[in-house]
Each structure stands twice: as structure tokens, then as C-alpha cells.
C-alpha positions in Angstrom: -10.8 -39.6 18.4 -11.4 -35.8 17.6 -14.4 -34.6 16.1 -14.4 -32.6 13.0 -16.1 -29.5 12.9 -17.7 -27.6 9.9 -18.5 -24.1 9.7 -19.4 -21.0 7.8 -16.8 -18.1 7.7 -18.9 -14.8 7.9 -17.8 -11.4 6.8 -15.6 -9.7 9.0 -17.7 -6.4 9.8 -16.1 -4.3 7.2 -19.0 -2.8 5.2 -16.7 -2.6 2.2 -16.0 -6.4 1.9 -18.4 -9.2 1.1 -17.3 -12.8 1.9 -18.5 -16.3 2.3 -16.6 -19.3 3.0 -16.4 -22.6 5.1 -13.9 -24.3 7.2 -13.5 -27.7 8.2 -11.6 -27.8 11.6 -8.8 -25.4 11.2 -8.5 -25.2 7.8 -10.9 -22.9 5.6 -11.5 -21.2 2.2 -13.3 -18.2 1.2 -14.4 -16.1 -1.7 -14.7 -12.4 -1.3 -15.3 -9.1 -3.1 -13.9 -5.8 -1.8 -14.3 -2.2 -3.1 -11.3 0.3 -2.6 -13.5 3.4 -3.2 -13.1 4.4 0.3 -9.2 4.2 0.0 -9.3 6.2 -3.2 -7.7 3.7 -5.1 -8.1 2.7 -8.8 -6.4 -0.1 -11.0 -6.3 1.3 -14.4 -4.6 -1.6 -15.6 -6.0 -4.8 -14.2 -4.0 -7.0 -11.8 -3.5 -9.6 -9.6 -2.0 -9.5 -6.1 -0.9 -12.1 -3.5 -0.9 -11.3 0.2 0.3 -13.4 3.0 -0.6 -12.5 6.7 0.5 -14.4 9.9 -1.6 -12.6 12.8 -4.4 -14.1 14.7 -4.9 -16.5 11.7 -2.9 -17.0 9.1 -4.1 -16.5 5.7 -3.2 -16.2 1.9 -4.9 -14.1 -0.6 -5.4 -14.0 -4.1 -7.0 -11.3 -5.4 -7.8 -9.7 -9.0 -8.1 -5.9 -9.1 -9.6 -3.8 -11.7 -11.0 0.0 -11.3 -11.9 -0.1 -7.7 -13.0 -3.7 -7.1 -11.1 -6.7 -6.1 -12.5 -10.2 -6.2 -10.4 -13.0 -4.6 -10.1 -16.2 -2.7 -8.7 -16.5 0.6 -6.9 -19.8 2.1 -6.9 -19.5 6.0 -5.3 -21.4 8.9 -7.2 -20.8 12.1 -4.5 -20.7 14.9 -7.3 -20.4 17.9 -9.5 -23.2 18.9 -13.3 -23.2 17.1 -15.7 -22.5 19.4 -18.0 -25.4 20.1 
């Protein structure tokens, strides 16, 4: 029988993003706040974006954006094995 692993998803090293989350095995959820000031991006009209990425890990972001701040939730499927 396999042993389930629970862990904390830490920030990815980007100083313009703060996130915290958790994973159980290879499935995880995190909440994050991102500032777009470094990209000189402004969102005058508030909006919602949905992004899906299939890279080292697969994830789907649902993010609300207003002015130069985005607040979102990320659903993650970790492809690689979790280190013990």
C-alpha cells in the first residue's frame, strides 16, 4: 500500500508573487497574490483570467485582476515524484 504524502507548496522564488498552499500526494491547491507593476501592466476594468499550463507540472490558475494586483487560486497536478 502506498503512503500518502502531505506537504506545503512554497513560493517559487519570484519576489513579485506570494503564495501558500498544500498538496496531498501529487495533487495540490495554492492561493497566491501577484503584482504586475514590474510588467507595467494595469487593469483599469477588473477582470478574471483562467490559465492552464502543461509543463514540469500541470496547473490551472483562476485569477482576479484589478489595477496592478492579481489574486488567484491554483490547482496543481505534480508530474514528478515528490521527494521524501
